Structure formats: C-alpha cells, structure tokens
C-alpha positions as CSV (number, residue, x, y, z in Angstrom):
1,M,87.7,91.7,105.1
2,S,88.6,93.3,102.2
3,D,86.1,94.4,101.4
4,G,87.5,94.5,98.4
5,T,89.4,95.7,101.1
6,T,91.2,93.4,100.0
7,T,89.3,94.6,102.1
8,A,89.1,98.1,103.5
9,P,88.1,98.4,107.1
10,P,84.3,98.2,107.4
11,V,84.0,101.9,108.2
12,V,82.1,103.9,105.7
13,E,84.1,106.6,104.1
14,K,82.9,109.4,101.8
15,A,84.0,108.6,98.3
16,G,85.3,111.6,96.4
17,T,84.2,112.8,93.0
18,E,84.2,109.8,90.8
19,K,87.2,109.7,88.5
20,A,87.1,108.8,84.8
21,A,87.3,105.1,84.1
22,A,90.8,103.7,84.2
23,P,92.4,102.9,80.8
24,G,92.0,99.4,79.5
25,T,94.0,96.8,81.4
26,S,97.1,95.9,79.4
27,A,98.2,92.4,78.5
28,D,101.2,92.7,80.8
29,D,99.2,94.0,83.7
30,L,96.6,91.2,83.2
31,T,99.4,88.6,83.3
32,K,100.7,90.0,86.5
33,Y,97.2,90.0,88.1
34,K,96.8,86.3,87.0
35,V,100.2,85.2,88.3
36,A,99.4,86.7,91.6
37,G,96.0,85.0,91.6
38,D,97.6,81.6,90.9
39,I,100.0,82.1,93.8
40,V,97.1,83.0,96.1
41,H,95.1,79.9,94.9
42,S,98.0,77.6,95.7
43,A,98.4,79.1,99.1
44,I,94.7,78.8,100.0
45,K,94.7,75.2,98.7
46,R,97.4,74.3,101.2
47,L,95.7,76.2,104.0
48,V,92.5,74.4,103.3
49,E,94.3,71.1,103.6
50,L,95.8,72.2,107.0
51,S,92.6,73.6,108.4
52,V,91.7,70.5,110.4
53,E,90.6,69.8,114.0
54,G,93.4,70.8,116.3
55,A,95.2,73.1,114.0
56,K,96.5,76.3,115.5
57,V,95.2,79.5,113.9
58,F,98.5,81.3,114.5
59,D,100.4,78.6,112.6
60,L,98.0,78.8,109.7
61,C,98.4,82.6,109.4
62,V,102.2,82.2,109.5
63,E,102.2,79.5,106.9
64,G,99.9,81.5,104.6
65,D,102.2,84.5,104.6
66,K,105.2,82.2,104.0
67,L,103.6,80.5,101.1
68,I,102.8,83.9,99.4
69,E,106.4,85.1,99.9
70,Q,107.8,81.8,98.6
71,G,105.5,81.9,95.6
72,T,106.1,85.5,94.6
73,G,109.9,84.9,95.2
74,L,109.9,82.4,92.3
75,V,108.6,84.8,89.6
76,Y,109.5,88.2,88.0
77,N,113.1,88.2,89.3
78,K,114.6,90.0,86.3
79,A,115.1,93.7,86.9
80,V,113.4,96.1,84.5
81,K,115.7,99.0,83.5
82,G,117.8,98.2,86.5
83,V,114.8,98.3,88.9
84,K,113.6,95.2,90.8
85,I,109.9,94.4,90.4
86,S,108.1,94.6,93.8
87,K,106.0,91.7,94.8
88,G,104.8,89.9,97.9
89,L,101.8,90.0,100.2
90,A,98.9,92.2,99.1
91,F,96.9,91.2,102.2
92,P,98.3,89.3,105.2
93,T,96.8,85.9,105.9
94,S,93.8,86.0,108.3
95,I,91.9,83.0,109.7
96,S,88.6,84.1,111.2
97,V,86.5,81.6,113.0
98,N,82.7,81.3,113.5
99,N,81.3,84.8,114.5
100,V,84.7,86.6,113.9
101,V,84.1,88.6,110.7
102,S,87.5,89.1,109.4
103,H,91.2,90.2,110.0
104,F,92.0,87.8,112.8
105,S,95.8,87.1,112.5
106,P,97.2,87.0,116.0
107,L,100.7,88.0,117.2
108,P,102.8,85.6,119.2
109,S,102.2,87.5,122.4
110,D,98.4,87.6,122.0
111,A,96.3,85.7,124.4
112,L,94.4,84.0,121.5
113,S,97.6,83.0,119.7
114,S,97.0,79.4,121.0
115,L,93.5,79.2,119.6
116,T,92.9,75.9,117.7
117,L,90.3,74.8,115.3
118,S,87.5,72.5,116.4
119,K,85.1,70.3,114.6
120,D,82.2,72.3,112.9
121,D,84.1,75.6,113.1
122,V,83.3,77.9,110.3
123,V,86.7,79.0,109.0
124,K,87.3,82.0,106.7
125,I,90.7,82.1,104.9
126,H,91.7,85.5,103.5
127,V,95.0,86.4,101.8
128,G,96.3,88.3,98.8
129,A,99.5,88.6,96.7
130,H,100.7,91.2,94.2
131,I,103.2,91.3,91.4
132,D,104.5,94.8,90.6
133,G,101.6,96.3,92.5
134,F,98.9,94.3,90.7
135,A,97.0,92.5,93.4
136,S,94.8,89.5,93.6
137,V,93.0,88.9,96.9
138,S,90.9,85.9,97.7
139,A,88.9,84.5,100.5
140,E,86.8,81.4,101.0
141,T,85.0,79.6,103.8
142,L,85.1,76.0,105.0
143,V,83.6,74.0,107.9
144,V,86.0,71.8,109.8
145,G,85.1,68.1,109.5
146,A,82.3,68.6,106.9
147,S,82.2,66.5,103.7
148,E,79.8,65.3,101.1
149,E,79.1,62.3,103.4
150,N,78.7,64.6,106.4
151,P,77.4,67.9,105.0
152,V,77.0,71.3,106.7
153,T,73.4,72.0,108.0
154,G,71.5,74.6,110.0
155,P,72.6,78.2,110.3
156,R,76.1,77.4,109.2
157,A,74.8,76.0,105.9
158,D,72.4,79.0,105.4
159,A,75.2,81.5,105.8
160,L,77.6,79.5,103.6
161,K,75.2,78.9,100.8
162,A,74.0,82.5,100.9
163,A,77.5,83.9,100.8
164,W,78.5,81.7,97.8
165,T,75.3,82.4,95.9
166,A,75.7,86.1,96.5
167,A,79.3,85.9,95.2
168,E,78.1,84.2,92.0
169,V,75.5,86.8,91.6
170,A,77.9,89.7,92.1
171,Q,80.4,88.2,89.6
172,R,77.7,88.5,87.0
173,L,76.6,92.0,87.9
174,I,80.0,93.6,88.0
175,K,80.2,94.4,84.3
176,A,80.7,97.5,82.2
177,G,77.7,99.8,82.4
178,E,76.2,98.4,85.5
179,K,75.9,100.4,88.8
180,N,77.4,99.6,92.2
181,W,73.9,99.8,93.9
182,T,72.7,96.9,91.7
183,V,75.2,94.7,93.4
184,T,74.3,96.0,96.9
185,D,70.6,95.3,96.3
186,A,71.2,91.9,94.8
187,V,73.4,90.6,97.6
188,N,70.7,91.8,100.1
189,K,68.0,89.9,98.2
190,V,70.1,86.7,98.2
191,A,70.9,87.0,101.9
192,T,67.2,87.6,102.7
193,A,66.2,84.5,100.8
194,F,68.4,82.3,103.1
195,G,67.3,84.1,106.3
196,T,70.7,85.7,106.7
197,K,72.1,89.2,106.6
198,P,75.1,90.8,104.8
199,I,77.6,92.4,107.2
200,E,76.6,96.1,107.6
201,G,78.8,98.7,106.0
202,M,81.4,96.3,104.5
203,L,83.1,97.9,101.5
204,S,84.4,96.5,98.3
205,C,86.7,98.6,96.1
206,E,88.0,99.2,92.7
207,Q,91.7,98.3,92.3
208,S,94.6,99.6,90.3
209,K,98.4,99.4,90.6
210,N,99.4,99.6,94.3
211,V,95.8,100.3,95.2
212,I,93.3,97.9,96.7
213,D,91.0,100.5,98.2
214,G,90.1,102.8,95.3
215,K,87.5,105.6,95.3
216,K,84.8,103.6,93.5
217,R,83.1,101.3,96.0
218,I,80.3,98.9,96.7
219,I,78.8,98.7,100.1
220,L,76.9,95.8,101.7
221,N,73.8,96.2,103.9
222,P,74.1,100.0,104.2
223,S,72.4,102.0,107.0
224,E,70.6,105.2,105.9
225,G,73.7,107.2,106.9
226,S,76.2,105.0,105.3
227,R,74.3,104.8,102.0
228,S,74.6,108.6,101.6
229,G,78.3,108.3,102.2
230,V,79.0,106.2,99.1
231,D,78.8,107.7,95.6
232,T,77.0,106.0,92.8
233,A,79.7,104.4,90.5
234,T,79.3,102.9,87.1
235,F,81.5,99.8,86.3
236,A,83.7,100.5,83.2
237,E,85.8,98.5,80.9
238,G,89.4,98.5,82.3
239,D,88.2,98.3,85.9
240,V,89.5,95.8,88.3
241,W,87.5,95.1,91.5
242,G,88.0,93.2,94.7
243,M,84.6,92.0,95.9
244,D,84.0,91.0,99.5
245,I,81.0,89.0,100.4
246,L,80.3,88.6,104.1
247,I,77.1,87.0,105.3
248,T,76.0,86.3,108.9
249,S,73.5,83.8,110.1
250,G,72.2,86.3,112.6
251,P,69.1,88.5,112.2
252,E,71.2,91.7,112.0
253,G,74.4,92.5,110.2
254,R,75.9,94.7,112.8
255,V,79.3,94.1,114.2
256,R,81.5,95.3,117.1
257,A,85.3,95.4,117.4
258,I,87.1,93.1,119.8
259,Q,89.0,95.0,122.4
260,A,92.3,94.0,124.0
261,P,93.2,91.8,125.8
262,D,90.8,89.5,123.9
263,S,92.4,90.4,120.7
264,R,94.6,93.2,119.3
265,T,94.6,94.7,115.8
266,S,97.6,93.3,114.0
267,I,96.9,94.3,110.4
268,Y,97.4,97.9,109.2
269,Q,97.8,99.9,106.0
270,K,99.7,103.0,105.2
271,A,97.4,106.0,104.5
272,S,98.0,107.4,101.1
273,D,96.7,110.9,101.8
274,I,98.3,111.9,105.2
275,T,101.7,113.3,105.9
276,Y,103.2,113.8,109.4
277,Q,106.6,113.9,110.8
278,L,106.7,111.3,113.6
279,K,108.4,112.6,116.8
280,M,109.9,109.4,118.2
281,K,113.0,107.9,116.6
282,T,111.7,104.4,117.1
283,S,108.4,105.4,115.3
284,R,110.3,106.8,112.3
285,A,112.4,103.7,112.1
286,V,109.4,101.4,112.2
287,F,107.5,103.5,109.7
288,S,110.5,103.3,107.3
289,E,110.5,99.5,107.7
290,I,106.8,99.4,106.9
291,Q,107.2,101.5,103.7
292,K,110.1,99.2,102.7
293,K,108.4,95.9,103.3
294,A,104.8,96.6,102.6
295,G,104.7,99.7,100.5
296,A,101.0,100.6,99.8
297,F,99.6,97.3,100.9
298,P,98.3,96.1,104.3
299,F,100.8,94.4,106.6
300,N,100.9,92.4,109.8
301,V,102.9,93.7,112.8
302,R,104.0,90.1,113.2
303,N,106.1,90.5,110.0
304,L,108.1,93.4,111.2
305,E,111.5,93.0,112.8
306,D,110.7,93.5,116.5
307,E,107.1,93.2,117.8
308,K,107.5,95.2,121.0
309,R,109.4,98.0,119.2
310,S,107.0,97.9,116.2
311,R,104.0,98.3,118.5
312,V,105.3,101.6,119.8
313,G,105.9,102.9,116.3
314,V,102.6,101.7,115.0
315,Q,100.7,103.3,117.8
316,E,102.1,106.8,117.2
317,A,101.7,106.4,113.4
318,E,98.0,105.3,113.9
319,Q,97.4,108.2,116.3
320,H,98.4,110.7,113.6
321,G,96.5,109.0,110.7
322,L,99.6,107.6,109.0
323,L,98.3,104.0,109.4
324,K,94.7,102.6,109.0
325,P,93.8,99.7,111.3
326,Y,91.9,96.6,110.1
327,E,90.1,95.8,113.3
328,V,89.0,92.3,114.3
329,Q,85.2,92.4,114.4
330,V,82.5,90.0,115.6
331,T,78.8,89.4,115.2
332,P,76.9,88.2,118.3
333,A,77.9,84.9,120.0
334,G,76.2,81.9,118.5
335,T,76.0,83.3,115.0
336,F,78.3,82.3,112.1
337,V,79.9,84.4,109.3
338,A,80.7,83.1,105.9
339,A,82.9,84.9,103.4
340,F,84.1,84.8,99.8
341,H,86.4,87.4,98.2
342,F,87.2,87.5,94.5
343,T,89.2,89.8,92.2
344,I,87.7,90.5,88.8
345,A,88.8,92.5,85.7
346,L,86.4,94.0,83.2
347,L,87.9,93.4,79.8
348,P,86.6,94.1,76.3
349,A,85.4,90.5,75.9
350,G,83.7,90.6,79.3
351,P,84.5,90.1,83.0
352,L,87.4,87.8,83.8
353,L,88.0,86.4,87.3
354,I,91.6,87.1,88.4
355,S,91.1,84.9,91.5
356,Q,90.1,81.2,91.1
357,P,87.0,79.4,92.2
358,P,86.9,78.2,95.9
359,I,88.7,75.0,96.7
360,W,86.6,73.6,99.5
361,Y,83.1,74.7,98.6
362,K,80.9,72.3,96.7
363,P,77.0,72.2,96.8
364,E,77.1,68.6,98.0
365,K,78.9,69.7,101.2
366,V,76.3,72.3,102.1
367,K,72.6,71.4,102.8
368,A,70.8,74.7,103.5
369,E,67.2,74.7,104.6
370,K,66.3,77.5,102.2
371,E,66.7,78.2,98.5
372,L,66.9,81.3,96.3
373,E,63.4,81.8,94.8
374,D,63.8,85.2,93.0
375,P,63.2,84.4,89.3
376,E,65.5,87.2,87.9
377,L,68.4,86.1,90.1
378,K,67.9,82.5,89.4
379,E,68.0,83.2,85.6
380,L,71.1,85.4,86.1
381,L,72.9,82.4,87.7
382,T,72.3,80.3,84.7
383,K,74.3,82.7,82.5
384,K,78.0,82.4,81.9
385,L,80.3,85.0,83.3
386,R,81.5,85.9,79.7
387,E,79.5,85.7,76.5
388,P,80.9,83.2,73.9
389,K,83.6,84.7,71.8
390,K,82.4,86.1,68.4
391,K,84.5,85.0,65.4
392,N,85.8,87.1,62.6
393,K,85.9,90.3,64.6
394,K,89.0,92.4,63.8
395,K,90.9,93.6,66.8
396,T,93.3,96.4,67.2
397,A,96.9,95.4,68.2
398,G,96.2,96.3,71.9
399,E,92.9,94.4,72.0
400,G,94.5,91.4,70.5
401,E,97.2,91.3,73.1
402,V,94.7,91.6,76.0
403,A,92.4,89.0,74.4
404,E,95.4,86.6,74.1
405,A,96.4,87.2,77.7
406,A,92.9,86.6,78.8
407,A,92.7,83.4,76.9
408,N,95.9,82.2,78.4
409,A,94.7,83.1,81.8
410,E,91.5,81.2,81.3
411,S,93.3,78.1,80.1
412,T,95.1,77.8,83.4
413,E,91.9,77.6,85.4
C-alpha cells in the first residue's frame, strides 16, 4: 500500500542524503490537502456502503476511481494565470481481500476480475486524491457482514485491532523532533501485543507537491538488511507524511508477489529520476498518455485508452525503469491482513490529520482476544493529537493564516 506509498512498493530503497526540512506548509497548500482529504473520505464512505456480500471487487475499484474524478472535478476549476489546476487520482482505488496485502485493482481481462466479496472477508479499501499536486491518501479495513451485534473475532479481530491501535500510536509519534525509528519500533510493539506482525519492509514516505514517495521514510518490520537501507530521519515542522500501517495475523510479516495468470500488476508510477528514449512508437504514445493523465502520481492501466495497446507500452517503459510497478502481494493462505493509511501535516500548532478517521471501524465491532499492555504506549493513546491552543500568543501573518486554515480544516471533521 502506500506505504505512505500512498504507498511506495514494499521494496526497500536506499534513501539519499536527508534534505533540509521543507518550508512550512502554507495556508493555501493546507486547504488543498484538506479538500483532497474530504473528497477521499466521501469516496471511501460510499465504497464502505457498497462492500457487501456479492459485490464485485472490479466494480468497486471502478466506482472508487469515478468518485474521485467526480469529486475533484467540482473544485478548483478557475485557472490561475491562465493555467488549469491539475487534480484527480493520487492513488487508484484498490480493494485487497483477506491475505492480499495491497494494490489489487484488476483489469477487465484479468482472470480475477469476476472476484466477489463473501461474508467475513477482510476488505482493505485504499485510494487517494490530489488538488494541484497536494495529495491525501487513505485506507481502511472492514469485515463483510460484521456489526456491533455480530462483531469480528479471532485472527481477523487481532489483525484489525492491532492495525488501528498502531495507526493511533503512529499519529501521536509523527511530530516535529521525533525520529522515524521511534514509529517503526512502536508499531512492532503494538503488533506483538496482539500476536500479529507488521508487513516486512513496507515503506511510508514524506510527501510534498507532486510527490508521495519522498526521500524521508519510515519502514515497518525491517530485516537486518533493509534497516541499513533506510536513513534516520527527523520529523520537522512543515512535513507532510503518508503513513501506511499493514498488519498480518500470521507469525511472519513476509510477503510474495502474485504472478500471472492469477493476477497482473495494474498500478504503476512514473519514475522521476530515469530518462530513456522508448524505441516503439506505441510505447511512446502510451507514455505520453500516462504523463498527461497521471503526471507524477500512480495510475491504473485500466484508466488508459486501450488496455492491450497500453500493456505493450507499459512493458517497455517498465523494462527500462521509466515506470515503477506496485505489485500485488500476499501473505500465506489462511492469514488476514488489515490496513490503515493516513496523511498527516506537521504544523506550528502540532500535527493535523489531512485524512479523516475511518468510517467502518468502531471498537464495538472488533473483539480481539488480546489487548495492549505496554504502559508507555497506553499512556500515549490517552493524549490528544494536538495540545490545546494557547491564548494570547502573537502570530506572524503567515502563522496566522496557517492557524486559521487548520482551524477551518478541523471544523469540517
């Protein structure tokens, strides 16, 4: 998932020399982030309603993408200095079921395009939107047919409660001055408490305009080799992060990619650091279409003009590193994966959630067999995400604008 990829593909990459902290998020930027977050929230709300027994996963993915395009099409339609504001999908809708970790968004020609939801399926909904390159990506997990009267139990409940508890802990630890490894270690502690495991090597990333996979990163459940491949990063005021929490009920967090014909990768992202002149005319036309429709953000081959033609172009572009695949990955059969993804901005007054709380999840729906016992983490969970506002503090003009935008954003939640 995203890991904050959105989610970057769960392949550990060496982070370069850490750059200086980004300048403070402006009031205008913050508003665009929040508008995108509201659009995503509305789309997920509808997808939760539609995720019932018998629903086709393919139809849900198509509907999610359509809702994002419709939502973004209603806002920011006035050109700025004669230039239209870009907007749309920041991450294509994926609906990943049970032990499928993430990125499942089938094409019409795929063998699994007819897959339907069944009672007790663990369903992960993942989608993102952007306004002018400022993206909000969100994911949440539900269990088909479960309710307060018929709560989730067993391994499903353990994974689900561990994932949400880990998300709440991470929200409180991603704050200015804290280190990325603090989040890694805390998520591991939470997962262990519930007899579960974080997905190995999953990355979450700092975000900026047109970037959801920045150089500063958080890794979940790292192996010895992958830990050395991620630099220590300090959260700073002005940062925006996409945090991906993925927890499996299994004893290990290792995954494997599904191979065709069972499923084919359908989500890709244009590489920002590779240049190559494609040889085939078809490939060049497809790559041009990708740049026009998706820009720097991930896209689904399904949303291109012609699937067969697009597959040819995508294949050559991927071979030469111009496109990065978001592979469909799974944990062992019989296990369940739960996921939550949130976007958070670090403002002068404290962290502010860009994405909204989950729609389906409520403690009354999930009856796990275990509980978090760590006293420090339990105390952390009692704290508010932001400290109460202090009165009579003079603000600069810029700080005042950001504070007002943040207050307006909070009032919509």
